[in-house]
C-alpha positions in Angstrom: -12.0 24.3 -9.4 -12.6 26.2 -6.2 -9.4 26.5 -4.0 -9.7 26.8 -0.2 -7.0 27.9 2.2 -6.6 26.8 5.8 -3.9 27.9 8.2 -4.1 25.7 11.3 -1.0 27.0 13.1 0.7 24.9 15.8 -0.7 21.4 16.6 0.4 18.0 17.6 1.7 15.4 15.2 -1.3 13.2 15.6 -3.7 16.2 14.9 -1.7 17.3 11.8 -1.7 13.9 10.2 -5.4 13.1 11.1 -6.4 16.5 9.8 -4.8 15.9 6.4 -6.5 12.5 6.1 -9.9 13.9 7.1 -9.6 16.7 4.5 -8.7 14.1 1.9 -11.7 12.0 2.7 -14.1 14.9 2.7 -12.9 16.9 -0.2 -15.5 17.6 -2.9 -14.9 16.8 -6.5 -14.9 20.4 -7.6 -12.6 21.8 -5.0 -9.0 21.7 -3.7 -7.4 22.6 -0.4 -4.1 24.3 0.4 -3.2 24.1 4.1 -0.2 25.4 6.1 0.7 24.3 9.6 3.4 23.8 12.2 4.2 21.4 15.0 4.1 21.6 18.8 5.8 19.9 20.3 8.4 19.0 17.7 7.6 15.7 16.1 9.3 12.9 14.2 7.0 11.5 11.5 7.7 8.2 9.9 6.7 7.0 6.4 3.7 4.8 6.2 5.9 1.7 5.7 8.6 2.6 8.2 8.8 0.8 11.5 8.6 2.6 14.9 11.6 0.6 16.0 13.8 2.7 13.7 13.5 5.5 16.2 14.9 5.7 19.8 11.5 6.3 21.3 12.9 6.6 24.8 15.2 9.4 23.9 12.4 11.2 21.9 10.0 11.0 24.8 12.6 12.3 27.2 13.2 15.3 24.9 9.4 15.9 24.5 9.4 15.0 20.8 6.3 13.3 19.4 6.4 10.4 17.1 3.7 9.8 14.5 3.1 7.9 11.3 2.4 9.7 8.0 -0.2 8.5 5.6 2.4 9.0 2.9 5.7 7.2 2.1 9.3 8.2 2.6 11.4 8.0 5.8 11.8 9.8 9.1 11.6 13.6 9.4 12.1 15.7 12.5 9.5 18.5 12.1 10.8 21.5 14.0 11.9 24.7 12.4 9.8 24.4 9.3 6.5 25.5 7.7 4.6 22.5 6.6 2.1 22.4 3.7 -0.5 20.0 2.5 -2.5 20.0 -0.8 -5.6 17.9 -1.3 -7.2 17.8 -4.8 -9.2 15.4 -6.9 -7.7 13.4 -9.7 -9.3 14.0 -13.1 -8.4 13.3 -16.8 -6.4 16.5 -17.0 -4.2 15.9 -14.0 -2.2 12.8 -13.0 -0.7 12.2 -9.6 2.8 12.8 -11.1 1.6 15.9 -12.9 0.1 17.3 -9.6 3.4 16.7 -7.8 5.2 18.9 -10.2 2.5 21.5 -10.4 2.4 21.8 -6.6 6.1 22.2 -6.4 6.1 24.9 -9.1 3.6 26.8 -7.0 5.8 26.4 -3.9 8.8 27.6 -5.9 7.0 30.8 -6.9 5.9 31.4 -3.3 9.4 30.9 -1.9 10.9 33.2 -4.5 8.2 35.8 -3.6 9.5 35.7 0.0 12.9 37.1 -0.8 14.7 37.9 -4.1 17.8 36.0 -2.8 15.8 32.8 -3.3 15.5 33.2 -7.1 17.9 30.2 -7.5 15.4 27.8 -5.9 14.7 25.2 -8.5 13.1 21.8 -9.1 15.2 18.7 -9.0 15.3 17.2 -12.6 16.7 13.7 -11.7 14.8 10.8 -10.1 17.0 8.7 -7.8 17.1 5.0 -7.7 14.9 4.6 -4.6 14.9 0.8 -4.8 18.6 0.8 -4.3 18.6 3.8 -1.9 16.2 2.1 0.5 18.7 -0.7 1.0 21.2 1.8 2.5 21.2 2.8 6.2 21.0 6.5 5.2 17.6 5.8 3.8 16.2 6.0 7.3 16.3 9.8 6.9 13.8 11.3 4.4 16.1 14.3 3.6 19.0 12.2 2.6 18.0 12.4 -1.1 15.9 14.6 -3.3 13.1 13.2 -5.5 12.4 14.5 -9.0 10.6 17.9 -8.9 11.4 18.5 -5.2 12.8 22.0 -4.4 16.4 22.7 -3.9 18.8 25.6 -3.6 22.2 25.3 -5.2 21.8 21.5 -5.3 20.8 21.2 -1.6 17.3 20.0 -0.7 15.1 22.8 0.7 11.6 21.2 0.6 10.8 17.6 1.0 7.4 16.3 -0.2 5.4 13.1 -0.2 2.2 12.1 -2.0 -0.5 9.4 -1.7 -3.6 8.7 -3.7 -6.7 8.1 -1.5 -9.4 6.9 -3.9 -9.8 9.6 -6.5 -8.0 12.2 -4.3 -4.4 13.2 -4.0 -2.9 14.1 -0.7 0.5 15.8 -0.9 2.3 17.3 2.0 5.8 18.4 2.8 8.3 20.4 4.9 9.7 23.8 3.9 12.9 23.9 6.0 13.3 27.3 7.8 16.0 26.4 10.3 18.6 23.6 10.8 17.1 21.8 13.8 16.0 19.0 11.4 19.6 17.8 11.3 19.2 16.4 14.8 17.1 13.6 13.4 20.2 11.4 13.4 20.3 11.7 17.3 16.9 9.9 17.5 17.5 7.0 15.0 18.5 3.5 15.9 21.6 3.3 13.7 25.0 1.9 14.0 27.3 4.1 16.2 30.1 4.1 13.7 27.8 5.6 11.1 26.4 8.5 13.1 29.1 11.1 12.2 29.1 10.2 8.5 25.3 10.4 8.3 25.2 13.7 10.1 27.8 15.1 7.7 25.8 13.8 4.7 22.5 15.3 5.8 24.2 18.6 6.5 25.8 18.5 3.0 22.6 17.6 1.2 20.1 19.9 2.8 19.7 23.6 3.5 17.2 25.9 5.1 15.9 29.4 4.6 17.6 30.8 7.7 21.0 29.6 6.5 20.4 30.9 3.0 19.2 34.3 4.0 21.2 34.6 7.3 18.2 36.0 9.1 15.3 34.9 11.2 12.4 33.7 9.2 9.2 35.7 9.3 6.6 32.9 9.2 3.6 35.2 8.6 5.4 36.7 5.5 6.3 33.3 4.3 2.8 32.0 4.6 1.5 35.0 2.7 4.1 34.6 0.0 3.2 30.9 -0.5 -0.5 31.7 -0.7 0.2 34.3 -3.4 2.4 31.8 -5.2 -0.4 29.2 -5.4 -2.9 31.8 -6.5 -0.5 32.9 -9.2 0.4 29.4 -10.4 -3.1 28.1 -10.4 -4.6 31.3 -11.6 -7.2 31.5 -8.8 -8.3 33.3 -5.8 -8.4 31.3 -2.6 -11.3 31.2 -0.2 -10.0 31.4 3.4 -11.6 29.0 5.9 -12.2 30.8 9.2 -11.6 29.2 12.6 -15.2 28.4 13.0 -15.4 26.6 9.6 -12.2 24.8 10.4 -13.6 23.5 13.7 -16.8 22.3 11.8 -14.6 20.3 9.5 -13.0 18.5 12.4 -16.4 17.5 14.0 
């Protein structure tokens, strides 16, 4: 398997989602792609089955926050102070979608631990929640309200949220590595009952964490990107081929 690495930097929500889908449709059967990216302007992404009316679009627009649909499931995320990743790889007899989910998160775990020794306690969630029951609750409007099995946490607080979808014989998985606490403001943009706002804000604050809060220092995104790349190379025992800007542009055409 040949692994390719792409760092697309800052882009709009529409670009980021369309780019992931395009990579998934064009991936070759003998290669995989690891991509890192960020968001400008900040953007709320909704799960594929989540309605746009769950968000206060007027307020989001006034605050210059994009809104976009993800090709994957889950609920609303405010992409802001984070580093986002995506992995595209073919399914074969040796790797199921569930197996890929765990493998990818293990690679992320190594990368995050590489960034700073204080992050050695980052671990994989071992319990799968009852999502069928969870989605009946109002707090389910927020993706970071609960951790899925194999997602990354630090001292029982969610640090990385991920989602996955099979597109034919290809897996697309992407997720948010929280670097600051701006994601907590997602509650301000959701159409939820007023009396529940405070409790939901407290719950999200109590169930999530971010690298800045853990380390009490500003995150060096370049160092984090390098640490994650090395983590993937170590876990998958491979050396990545970097896609240059020219090659990246060719993929988009």
